[in-house]
MARVEXMI-328086 format. One line per 4 residues: their letters; for each residue x, y, z of N, C-alpha, C. Coordinates in pm, 1 decimal. Layout:
<nodes>
A> X/Y/Z/X/Y/Z/X/Y/Z ~ ...
</nodes>
This chain:
<nodes>
XXXX> 86.3/-119.3/0.5/0.5/-1.5/-7.8/91.1/125.1/3.7 ~ 66.5/216.7/-87.2/147.1/337.8/-97.6/109.6/442.1/3.2 ~ 199.7/539.1/20.4/175.9/647.3/121.5/56.9/724.1/87.1 ~ 27.6/753.8/-40.2/-85.6/824.9/-79.4/-222.1/750.0/-39.1
XXXX> -219.0/619.5/-56.7/-330.0/540.3/-29.7/-352.7/536.8/123.5 ~ -250.8/543.1/201.1/-258.9/541.8/352.5/-321.4/677.5/390.1 ~ -274.7/777.9/331.6/-316.5/914.0/374.2/-455.8/955.6/322.2 ~ -506.4/893.9/219.3/-633.6/921.6/169.2/-753.4/924.6/273.3
XXXX> -761.0/816.8/352.8/-870.6/821.4/461.0/-852.8/936.5/553.5 ~ -725.6/967.1/589.4/-702.4/1083.1/684.0/-743.1/1212.2/615.3 ~ -716.3/1226.1/486.3/-753.4/1350.7/409.2/-912.2/1353.4/408.5 ~ -975.1/1243.4/383.3/-1125.1/1247.2/377.1/-1174.8/1292.0/512.6
XXXX> -1125.4/1241.9/619.2/-1170.5/1274.3/755.9/-1147.4/1426.7/782.7 ~ -1030.8/1472.4/746.3/-997.0/1614.1/770.8/-1093.8/1703.5/688.4 ~ -1111.4/1670.6/561.1/-1203.6/1742.4/469.9/-1341.0/1731.7/531.2 ~ -1381.4/1624.0/580.2/-1519.2/1612.7/636.5/-1535.3/1704.8/765.0
XXXX> -1426.0/1705.0/848.3/-1426.2/1782.1/965.7/-1442.1/1932.3/924.6 ~ -1359.6/1973.8/837.0/-1361.9/2113.9/798.3/-1494.0/2151.0/728.2 ~ -1543.0/2060.7/644.9/-1673.1/2085.9/583.7/-1787.2/2102.2/684.1 ~ -1787.1/2023.2/789.7/-1892.4/2028.9/889.8/-1865.6/2162.8/967.5
XXXX> -1747.3/2189.5/992.9/-1712.7/2315.8/1069.2/-1756.8/2440.2/982.7 ~ -1726.5/2441.5/861.8/-1772.3/2556.5/773.4/-1921.1/2558.2/752.4 ~ -1987.8/2444.8/756.7/-2133.6/2442.5/745.5/-2193.1/2499.9/872.5 ~ -2136.7/2471.4/985.1/-2187.6/2522.4/1111.8/-2171.0/2671.5/1121.1
XXXX> -2054.7/2724.5/1068.3/-2035.1/2868.5/1066.8/-2120.2/2940.4/971.0 ~ -2172.1/2880.2/860.2/-2254.5/2951.1/763.9/-2387.5/2977.8/822.8 ~ -2424.7/2919.2/937.2/-2553.4/2940.8/991.6/-2548.8/3072.0/1076.5 ~ -2480.0/3166.8/1029.5/-2475.9/3299.9/1089.4/-2486.1/3410.6/980.4
XXXX> -2530.0/3522.1/1019.2/-2529.1/3642.6/930.2/-2384.9/3703.4/942.1 ~ -2318.5/3712.0/827.8/-2185.0/3767.3/818.5/-2200.9/3918.7/788.8 ~ -2151.3/3999.2/869.6/-2156.6/4144.9/851.2/-2006.6/4189.8/829.9 ~ -1983.5/4271.6/731.8/-1850.2/4321.8/701.5/-1858.0/4457.2/632.5
XXXX> -1748.0/4530.7/646.6/-1751.6/4655.2/572.9/-1621.8/4733.3/609.2 ~ -1629.2/4864.4/582.0/-1520.0/4957.0/595.1/-1575.2/5087.0/664.0 ~ -1496.5/5137.1/756.2/-1525.2/5264.8/824.8/-1437.2/5369.9/767.1 ~ -1487.0/5482.1/720.1/-1408.1/5583.4/664.3/-1437.1/5721.2/720.2
XXXX> -1343.1/5813.3/702.6/-1374.2/5951.5/737.9/-1458.7/6017.7/630.3 ~ -1571.6/6077.2/685.3/-1671.9/6144.1/596.1/-1605.2/6247.8/495.3 ~ -1513.8/6325.1/550.3/-1463.6/6432.3/469.0/-1351.5/6394.3/372.7 ~ -1274.5/6296.5/410.8/-1161.5/6268.7/330.2/-1165.6/6124.1/261.0
XXXX> -1260.1/6048.6/304.0/-1274.8/5902.1/254.2/-1155.4/5820.5/295.4 ~ -1068.9/5868.6/386.6/-958.4/5784.6/437.1/-1013.9/5680.0/529.7 ~ -970.7/5559.5/519.6/-1009.3/5457.6/605.5/-967.8/5481.7/752.3 ~ -1051.3/5442.7/848.7/-1024.6/5464.7/985.0/-983.2/5343.3/1058.4
XXXX> -859.1/5332.4/1099.6/-817.3/5218.9/1181.5/-852.1/5246.8/1330.7 ~ -867.3/5143.3/1396.7/-909.7/5138.9/1544.3/-1034.0/5206.0/1577.2 ~ -1126.8/5219.5/1476.4/-1258.1/5251.8/1511.9/-1322.8/5141.0/1576.0 ~ -1418.7/5157.2/1663.9/-1490.9/5040.9/1725.8/-1622.8/5023.5/1666.4
XXXX> -1665.8/4901.1/1655.6/-1793.3/4849.9/1620.6/-1847.1/4768.6/1732.7 ~ -1942.4/4828.2/1807.2/-2000.4/4759.0/1925.1/-2127.5/4703.3/1875.5 ~ -2146.1/4571.6/1908.1/-2268.0/4495.7/1876.0/-2358.0/4479.0/1993.3 ~ -2474.9/4532.7/1989.9/-2582.4/4511.2/2085.1/-2676.4/4408.2/2037.5
XXXX> -2709.1/4301.2/2122.9/-2794.9/4203.8/2083.9/-2913.2/4218.4/2178.2 ~ -3030.9/4237.6/2119.8/-3149.3/4254.9/2197.0/-3130.2/4367.9/2308.7 ~ -3065.5/4476.9/2274.6/-3035.1/4592.5/2356.4/-2927.9/4577.4/2454.3 ~ -2866.2/4457.0/2468.9/-2759.0/4439.5/2565.2/-2628.4/4429.7/2486.3
XXXX> -2519.2/4499.6/2542.1/-2392.1/4489.1/2467.4/-2347.1/4343.9/2458.9 ~ -2311.1/4302.5/2343.2/-2273.8/4157.0/2318.8/-2128.6/4145.3/2287.9 ~ -2073.4/4231.2/2197.4/-1922.8/4220.9/2162.3/-1884.1/4348.8/2102.1 ~ -1750.6/4362.5/2076.7/-1695.0/4480.8/2022.6/-1574.8/4439.2/1941.0
XXXX> -1559.1/4493.8/1818.6/-1440.7/4470.0/1736.2/-1386.1/4610.1/1698.6 ~ -1251.2/4610.1/1665.4/-1187.8/4728.1/1621.4/-1160.2/4711.5/1471.9 ~ -1167.3/4827.2/1398.9/-1128.6/4811.9/1254.2/-982.3/4800.3/1240.2 ~ -945.9/4728.1/1131.2/-799.3/4705.0/1105.6/-741.4/4829.6/1049.2
XXXX> -611.1/4827.0/1008.3/-544.9/4939.4/954.7/-612.5/4988.4/822.9 ~ -676.4/4897.4/757.5/-744.2/4931.1/633.4/-886.2/4969.7/657.0 ~ -928.6/4993.1/780.3/-1058.9/5037.9/809.5/-1171.3/4927.9/806.3 ~ -1134.2/4805.6/783.2/-1221.3/4692.6/769.4/-1260.4/4625.4/899.2
XXXX> -1384.1/4576.3/907.2/-1426.7/4499.1/1018.8/-1517.5/4381.6/974.3 ~ -1533.5/4283.1/1059.2/-1618.5/4166.3/1033.8/-1686.1/4126.9/1168.0 ~ -1813.4/4087.8/1149.9/-1891.2/4038.1/1270.5/-1978.5/3915.3/1212.3 ~ -2010.4/3829.8/1311.7/-2108.8/3726.9/1279.0/-2224.8/3742.1/1376.8
XXXX> -2346.1/3746.2/1325.5/-2463.6/3762.8/1405.6/-2548.8/3632.6/1396.3 ~ -2609.6/3595.2/1500.7/-2700.2/3479.2/1501.5/-2837.6/3523.8/1454.9 ~ -2918.3/3432.7/1426.6/-3053.1/3457.8/1385.1/-3152.8/3462.8/1489.0 ~ -3258.3/3538.1/1477.9/-3366.0/3540.6/1585.2/-3349.3/3658.9/1672.5
XXXX> -3268.1/3747.7/1646.3/-3238.5/3863.0/1736.8/-3248.8/3996.7/1670.1 ~ -3253.7/4103.6/1748.7/-3254.1/4240.6/1701.5/-3112.5/4290.0/1745.4 ~ -3038.1/4342.1/1646.3/-2904.8/4392.0/1675.1/-2894.6/4542.8/1651.2 ~ -2800.1/4608.0/1722.8/-2761.6/4745.3/1686.0/-2614.9/4745.0/1677.2
XXXX> -2559.7/4802.6/1563.4/-2416.4/4818.2/1553.7/-2386.9/4964.5/1563.6 ~ -2300.9/4991.3/1667.1/-2259.8/5131.9/1693.8/-2111.7/5155.4/1647.7 ~ -2095.0/5251.9/1557.6/-1966.2/5275.3/1504.2/-1911.6/5401.4/1572.4 ~ -1792.3/5390.8/1626.1/-1735.9/5509.7/1701.1/-1582.3/5517.7/1688.4
XXXX> -1532.8/5636.3/1704.6/-1380.0/5654.7/1715.5/-1371.6/5782.9/1792.9 ~ -1277.4/5792.7/1888.9/-1257.4/5910.8/1964.5/-1238.7/6033.6/1878.5 ~ -1305.0/6141.5/1910.4/-1289.7/6261.8/1833.0/-1390.5/6270.3/1708.0 ~ -1465.0/6167.2/1700.1/-1554.4/6161.3/1585.7/-1697.1/6147.6/1633.2
XXXX> -1798.8/6174.1/1547.6/-1931.2/6154.4/1590.9/-1979.7/6008.1/1556.1 ~ -2036.6/5932.8/1655.9/-2071.2/5796.0/1635.4/-2210.0/5790.4/1560.1 ~ -2230.1/5673.8/1492.1/-2350.1/5649.6/1419.7/-2382.8/5502.4/1441.5 ~ -2512.5/5473.5/1429.3/-2557.3/5332.1/1449.6/-2659.2/5288.8/1345.1
XXXX> -2670.7/5157.9/1325.6/-2772.4/5092.8/1237.6/-2832.1/4978.4/1318.9 ~ -2953.1/4941.9/1283.0/-3019.9/4827.8/1337.2/-3037.0/4718.0/1229.0 ~ -3014.1/4591.6/1279.9/-3035.8/4482.9/1189.5/-3124.9/4378.7/1268.6 ~ -3245.4/4346.0/1210.6/-3333.3/4247.2/1265.5/-3323.0/4115.0/1194.7
XXXX> -3277.7/4017.1/1268.5/-3271.0/3882.6/1210.5/-3375.5/3787.6/1257.3 ~ -3488.0/3846.0/1312.7/-3607.1/3764.7/1355.4/-3683.0/3733.3/1228.3 ~ -3730.2/3606.4/1216.2/-3828.8/3566.0/1107.1/-3762.7/3531.5/981.6 ~ -3629.8/3508.7/980.5/-3562.2/3464.3/851.6/-3584.3/3313.1/841.7
XXXX> -3637.3/3271.8/728.7/-3664.2/3124.2/711.4/-3543.5/3041.5/734.7 ~ -3562.1/2920.8/785.5/-3449.5/2828.7/814.3/-3367.5/2801.2/692.6 ~ -3431.9/2792.2/577.7/-3352.7/2748.8/451.4/-3257.9/2866.5/424.2 ~ -3297.6/2993.6/448.4/-3214.2/3103.6/423.9/-3102.4/3107.6/530.8
XXXX> -3137.5/3073.7/648.2/-3030.0/3073.4/753.5/-2931.1/2976.6/716.7 ~ -2972.7/2851.8/674.8/-2880.0/2744.4/641.1/-2785.8/2784.1/523.5 ~ -2843.0/2859.6/429.5/-2762.9/2897.7/315.3/-2665.8/3007.8/353.6 ~ -2690.1/3077.7/463.2/-2603.7/3181.3/508.0/-2625.1/3315.6/436.0
XXXX> -2629.1/3415.8/507.0/-2653.2/3551.1/450.8/-2533.7/3635.9/491.2 ~ -2509.2/3738.8/406.7/-2398.2/3836.4/432.6/-2451.8/3972.1/393.1 ~ -2396.9/4070.6/465.0/-2433.1/4210.5/438.9/-2311.3/4303.0/458.4 ~ -2286.9/4381.2/357.4/-2181.0/4483.1/358.0/-2237.3/4614.3/409.9
XXXX> -2177.2/4663.3/517.5/-2219.3/4790.0/574.9/-2100.6/4881.7/579.7 ~ -2105.2/4980.0/480.8/-1996.9/5087.1/478.4/-2038.6/5199.0/568.9 ~ -1953.0/5253.5/639.0/-1997.2/5362.8/737.2/-1889.0/5473.1/725.7 ~ -1936.4/5600.8/733.8/-1858.6/5719.1/740.2/-1884.8/5783.4/867.8
XXXX> -1772.1/5833.1/929.0/-1782.7/5912.8/1053.1/-1720.3/6045.1/1026.0 ~ -1757.8/6144.9/1097.7/-1695.4/6277.5/1076.8/-1648.8/6334.4/1213.6 ~ -1553.1/6418.8/1206.1/-1497.3/6486.4/1322.4/-1603.3/6564.1/1400.1 ~ -1592.0/6550.1/1531.9/-1681.9/6622.1/1617.1/-1646.8/6770.3/1614.7
XXXX> -1745.7/6858.9/1583.0/-1724.2/6997.3/1587.5/-1822.5/7051.0/1699.4 ~ -1775.7/7123.9/1799.7/-1858.7/7172.3/1906.1/-1970.9/7271.7/1845.0 ~ -2083.0/7282.0/1912.6/-2187.3/7367.0/1868.6/-2287.3/7316.5/1770.8 ~ -2268.9/7194.1/1730.6/-2360.5/7131.1/1628.4/-2458.2/7035.6/1697.9
XXXX> -2582.7/7041.4/1659.4/-2686.1/6950.0/1716.7/-2676.3/6814.9/1653.5 ~ -2619.1/6719.0/1719.7/-2597.2/6583.3/1659.7/-2716.1/6487.0/1709.8 ~ -2812.4/6540.5/1771.2/-2920.3/6452.7/1840.3/-2985.2/6355.6/1740.5 ~ -2991.8/6385.5/1616.7/-3055.8/6290.5/1517.7/-2979.3/6160.4/1514.2
XXXX> -2842.7/6169.8/1552.6/-2758.7/6051.1/1541.9/-2774.6/5958.1/1668.1 ~ -2856.0/6002.4/1765.7/-2875.1/5920.6/1878.5/-2970.5/5796.6/1841.4 ~ -3039.8/5810.3/1728.5/-3114.3/5705.5/1676.6/-3041.5/5637.5/1557.0 ~ -3072.6/5516.2/1521.7/-3003.7/5448.4/1408.9/-3025.1/5530.0/1281.8
XXXX> -2928.2/5538.2/1193.3/-2949.2/5603.9/1062.6/-3000.9/5506.4/958.6 ~ -3010.8/5378.5/996.4/-3060.4/5282.7/900.5/-3115.2/5158.6/983.1 ~ -3224.3/5096.8/917.0/-3278.1/4977.5/976.5/-3289.4/4871.9/866.5 ~ -3249.1/4755.3/903.9/-3254.0/4644.5/800.4/-3320.6/4519.1/858.0
XXXX> -3395.0/4453.6/773.4/-3464.5/4330.1/813.8/-3476.5/4239.7/682.0 ~ -3526.3/4124.2/704.7/-3536.6/4028.1/593.8/-3646.4/4065.0/501.4 ~ -3625.3/4060.5/370.3/-3721.6/4081.6/271.3/-3748.4/3945.4/201.2 ~ -3869.3/3895.1/218.7/-3898.9/3759.6/162.7/-3901.8/3761.5/5.9
XXXX> -3921.5/3880.7/-57.5/-3926.2/3879.1/-199.4/-3779.1/3867.2/-256.7 ~ -3682.4/3933.7/-206.4/-3550.2/3918.4/-251.4/-3465.5/3818.5/-182.6 ~ -3520.0/3768.1/-73.4/-3451.0/3663.2/12.5/-3317.0/3717.3/60.6 ~ -3319.2/3847.0/91.7/-3200.7/3906.6/140.2/-3244.7/4007.5/255.7
XXXX> -3140.3/4060.0/328.2/-3162.9/4172.2/416.6/-3179.6/4300.3/338.7 ~ -3272.9/4382.0/366.7/-3293.9/4508.9/296.8/-3311.0/4619.2/389.9 ~ -3269.9/4743.7/344.9/-3282.8/4859.0/431.8/-3422.5/4903.5/417.5 ~ -3480.9/4959.6/531.5/-3613.2/5012.0/538.9/-3605.6/5157.1/484.5
XXXX> -3640.6/5172.9/365.8/-3628.1/5298.1/291.8/-3733.6/5407.7/344.8 ~ -3845.2/5353.8/398.9/-3947.7/5459.4/457.8/-3886.5/5513.8/576.3 ~ -3819.6/5433.3/658.9/-3755.6/5484.5/781.1/-3645.3/5589.2/747.7 ~ -3562.3/5552.2/647.7/-3460.5/5642.0/600.4/-3514.2/5769.5/557.6
XXXX> -3626.1/5766.4/479.8/-3690.5/5888.5/428.3/-3736.5/5970.5/544.6 ~ -3786.4/5917.9/652.4/-3835.7/5989.0/770.4/-3724.1/6080.5/832.1 ~ -3598.7/6025.4/826.3/-3481.7/6088.1/877.0/-3417.3/6190.8/781.4 ~ -3447.1/6182.7/659.7/-3369.0/6249.2/561.4/-3362.7/6407.3/581.1
XXXX> -3468.5/6473.7/611.4/-3469.7/6617.0/632.9/-3375.9/6653.3/742.6 ~ -3381.7/6580.4/855.2/-3298.7/6613.3/968.1/-3151.4/6571.2/932.9 ~ -3122.3/6474.1/869.5/-2988.0/6437.6/830.1/-2932.9/6544.5/735.1 ~ -3019.0/6591.3/645.4/-2976.2/6701.3/549.8/-2938.8/6820.7/625.0
XXXX> -3020.2/6855.2/726.1/-2994.4/6974.2/813.1/-2862.5/6963.1/884.0 ~ -2836.3/6840.6/938.0/-2714.1/6814.7/1009.4/-2595.2/6827.6/913.2 ~ -2605.3/6777.5/798.6/-2496.6/6781.4/693.6/-2469.8/6923.1/655.5 ~ -2565.8/7004.8/631.9/-2554.2/7142.4/591.8/-2487.9/7216.4/703.0
XXXX> -2535.3/7197.7/824.6/-2474.9/7268.6/940.7/-2325.9/7231.1/965.4 ~ -2302.5/7103.6/945.0/-2164.9/7056.6/962.6/-2070.0/7115.8/849.8 ~ -2120.5/7114.6/723.6/-2040.6/7157.3/619.8/-2011.1/7305.6/631.2 ~ -2108.2/7384.5/687.5/-2090.6/7530.5/705.4/-1984.0/7556.3/817.2
XX> -1974.0/7469.2/918.7/-1886.4/7503.2/1036.6/-1749.7/7429.0/1021.6 ~ -1733.4/7342.0/931.1/-1605.0/7280.9/924.7/-1512.4/7366.2/838.1
</nodes>
């Protein structure tokens, strides 16, 4: 019996183990993206992305030197992702993973969330950013997570006011 014939069963077991491991991991919602400076589009390293699960702090990650971050979310919960960096104004988004069909959960879902933060300037009313700037939930028609555009539209006038005030003072 050759060495390759002896190793073949071991390779099959290793492949099976990694296949099961990858399958178990795909049963999560994969969130990834980049955090950048609003004014310069420069990526922000060491920005924090804090994950709240059903309103309780769950975990926190820091962006890498290239501004990128990654998170895995379980299904059946409401999440808030809070993006922050010292000296900058924080922003958050909500992601609802309740009610996603099991077949979609098993297939695995991913969502790219790009975020921009801007430097804090005293004297500006940032209160609109105390609420999420976006909300996402499962859309059965597209079988993907989708942003609630009605919610975003409700915020648009106040976000435009903030952007105008910020641009005038910077």
